[in-house]
BADO-739468 format. One record per residue (C-alpha): residue in three letters; x, y, z. Coordinates in Angstrom, 3 decimals. Each point is the difference from the previous one (the first is absolute). Example, Ala and Ser with C-alpha at 12.3 -4.5 7.8 and 13.67 -1.06 7.14 Angstrom:
! BADO-739468
<kolke><r>ALA</r><east>12.300</east><north>-4.500</north><up>7.800</up></kolke>
<kolke><r>SER</r><east>1.370</east><north>3.440</north><up>-0.660</up></kolke>
//
This chain:
! BADO-739468
<kolke><r>MET</r><east>0.000</east><north>0.000</north><up>0.000</up></kolke>
<kolke><r>PRO</r><east>1.423</east><north>3.445</north><up>-0.890</up></kolke>
<kolke><r>ARG</r><east>1.069</east><north>2.440</north><up>2.692</up></kolke>
<kolke><r>TYR</r><east>-1.074</east><north>3.650</north><up>-0.216</up></kolke>
<kolke><r>PHE</r><east>1.608</east><north>2.889</north><up>1.875</up></kolke>
<kolke><r>PHE</r><east>-2.177</east><north>2.880</north><up>1.217</up></kolke>
<kolke><r>HIS</r><east>1.785</east><north>3.338</north><up>0.473</up></kolke>
<kolke><r>VAL</r><east>-1.379</east><north>3.278</north><up>1.333</up></kolke>
<kolke><r>HIS</r><east>0.983</east><north>3.643</north><up>-0.394</up></kolke>
<kolke><r>ASP</r><east>-1.603</east><north>2.375</north><up>2.513</up></kolke>
<kolke><r>GLY</r><east>2.723</east><north>2.631</north><up>0.045</up></kolke>
<kolke><r>THR</r><east>2.447</east><north>-2.823</north><up>0.762</up></kolke>
<kolke><r>ASP</r><east>0.520</east><north>-3.207</north><up>-1.951</up></kolke>
<kolke><r>TRP</r><east>-0.913</east><north>-3.191</north><up>1.864</up></kolke>
<kolke><r>LEU</r><east>1.445</east><north>-2.888</north><up>-2.008</up></kolke>
<kolke><r>ASP</r><east>-1.249</east><north>-3.554</north><up>0.424</up></kolke>
<kolke><r>ALA</r><east>2.819</east><north>-2.523</north><up>0.398</up></kolke>
<kolke><r>GLU</r><east>-2.141</east><north>-3.100</north><up>0.698</up></kolke>
<kolke><r>GLY</r><east>-2.855</east><north>0.118</north><up>-2.495</up></kolke>
<kolke><r>THR</r><east>-3.198</east><north>-2.012</north><up>-0.091</up></kolke>
<kolke><r>GLU</r><east>-0.721</east><north>-3.149</north><up>-1.977</up></kolke>
<kolke><r>LEU</r><east>-3.118</east><north>0.419</north><up>-2.118</up></kolke>
<kolke><r>PRO</r><east>-1.352</east><north>-2.011</north><up>-2.920</up></kolke>
<kolke><r>SER</r><east>0.022</east><north>2.793</north><up>-2.613</up></kolke>
<kolke><r>VAL</r><east>0.712</east><north>3.641</north><up>-0.753</up></kolke>
<kolke><r>GLU</r><east>-3.775</east><north>0.569</north><up>-0.063</up></kolke>
<kolke><r>THR</r><east>-0.236</east><north>-1.293</north><up>3.570</up></kolke>
<kolke><r>ALA</r><east>2.947</east><north>2.229</north><up>0.983</up></kolke>
<kolke><r>ARG</r><east>-1.788</east><north>3.019</north><up>-1.505</up></kolke>
<kolke><r>GLU</r><east>-3.178</east><north>-0.774</north><up>1.960</up></kolke>
<kolke><r>GLU</r><east>2.008</east><north>-0.428</north><up>3.216</up></kolke>
<kolke><r>ALA</r><east>1.818</east><north>3.302</north><up>-0.645</up></kolke>
<kolke><r>ILE</r><east>-3.302</east><north>1.848</north><up>-0.480</up></kolke>
<kolke><r>ARG</r><east>-1.359</east><north>-1.417</north><up>3.280</up></kolke>
<kolke><r>ALA</r><east>3.231</east><north>0.846</north><up>1.832</up></kolke>
<kolke><r>LEU</r><east>0.096</east><north>3.539</north><up>-1.382</up></kolke>
<kolke><r>GLY</r><east>-3.589</east><north>0.568</north><up>1.134</up></kolke>
<kolke><r>GLY</r><east>0.973</east><north>-0.944</north><up>3.539</up></kolke>
<kolke><r>MET</r><east>3.151</east><north>2.130</north><up>-0.077</up></kolke>
<kolke><r>ILE</r><east>-1.723</east><north>3.202</north><up>-1.093</up></kolke>
<kolke><r>ARG</r><east>-2.929</east><north>-0.413</north><up>2.382</up></kolke>
<kolke><r>ASP</r><east>2.000</east><north>1.851</north><up>2.671</up></kolke>
<kolke><r>ILE</r><east>0.932</east><north>2.798</north><up>-2.478</up></kolke>
<kolke><r>PRO</r><east>3.797</east><north>-0.215</north><up>-0.162</up></kolke>
<kolke><r>PRO</r><east>1.848</east><north>3.336</north><up>0.472</up></kolke>
<kolke><r>ALA</r><east>1.313</east><north>-0.123</north><up>-3.589</up></kolke>
<kolke><r>ILE</r><east>-3.549</east><north>0.181</north><up>-1.381</up></kolke>
<kolke><r>SER</r><east>-0.931</east><north>2.806</north><up>2.408</up></kolke>
<kolke><r>LYS</r><east>2.989</east><north>1.994</north><up>-1.295</up></kolke>
<kolke><r>GLY</r><east>-1.076</east><north>-0.532</north><up>-3.621</up></kolke>
<kolke><r>GLU</r><east>2.751</east><north>-2.531</north><up>-0.713</up></kolke>
<kolke><r>GLN</r><east>-0.572</east><north>-3.293</north><up>-1.745</up></kolke>
<kolke><r>PHE</r><east>-0.399</east><north>-3.201</north><up>1.973</up></kolke>
<kolke><r>GLN</r><east>1.057</east><north>-3.001</north><up>-2.077</up></kolke>
<kolke><r>LEU</r><east>-0.053</east><north>-3.744</north><up>0.277</up></kolke>
<kolke><r>TRP</r><east>1.868</east><north>-1.890</north><up>-2.706</up></kolke>
<kolke><r>VAL</r><east>0.617</east><north>-3.678</north><up>-0.558</up></kolke>
<kolke><r>THR</r><east>3.116</east><north>-1.616</north><up>-1.423</up></kolke>
<kolke><r>ASP</r><east>1.171</east><north>-3.520</north><up>-0.664</up></kolke>
<kolke><r>GLN</r><east>3.204</east><north>0.482</north><up>2.037</up></kolke>
<kolke><r>PRO</r><east>0.709</east><north>1.195</north><up>3.575</up></kolke>
<kolke><r>ARG</r><east>0.943</east><north>3.509</north><up>1.104</up></kolke>
<kolke><r>GLY</r><east>-1.596</east><north>1.735</north><up>-3.013</up></kolke>
<kolke><r>GLU</r><east>2.201</east><north>-1.743</north><up>-2.539</up></kolke>
<kolke><r>GLY</r><east>-1.081</east><north>-2.058</north><up>-2.988</up></kolke>
<kolke><r>SER</r><east>-2.961</east><north>0.715</north><up>-2.232</up></kolke>
<kolke><r>LYS</r><east>-2.630</east><north>2.464</north><up>1.202</up></kolke>
<kolke><r>LEU</r><east>-3.269</east><north>-1.853</north><up>-0.597</up></kolke>
<kolke><r>PHE</r><east>-2.381</east><north>2.838</north><up>0.872</up></kolke>
<kolke><r>VAL</r><east>-0.323</east><north>3.183</north><up>2.072</up></kolke>
<kolke><r>LEU</r><east>-2.941</east><north>1.323</north><up>2.012</up></kolke>
<kolke><r>THR</r><east>0.112</east><north>3.745</north><up>0.710</up></kolke>
<kolke><r>VAL</r><east>-2.176</east><north>2.147</north><up>2.269</up></kolke>
<kolke><r>ALA</r><east>0.260</east><north>3.781</north><up>0.188</up></kolke>
<kolke><r>ALA</r><east>-2.203</east><north>2.819</north><up>1.258</up></kolke>
<kolke><r>GLU</r><east>0.597</east><north>2.850</north><up>-2.417</up></kolke>
<kolke><r>SER</r><east>-1.446</east><north>3.476</north><up>0.288</up></kolke>
<kolke><r>GLY</r><east>-2.049</east><north>1.120</north><up>-2.967</up></kolke>
//
């Protein structure tokens, strides 16, 4: 089963070194969306400051390897 690595940027990069075994990239995307929902529930300071909050998934630890997808949340002023 492939291993996917979930990394977060909230003003600081938090790089996953262990990863999670999941059956497919589609399952990893669904898991990332659920995780991101939980992370932004408490309104991270980066979003409050107008900065982007990102979660990205790679096929290698510590942010290396291929970037499979990126989820980005930002609160921009109009």
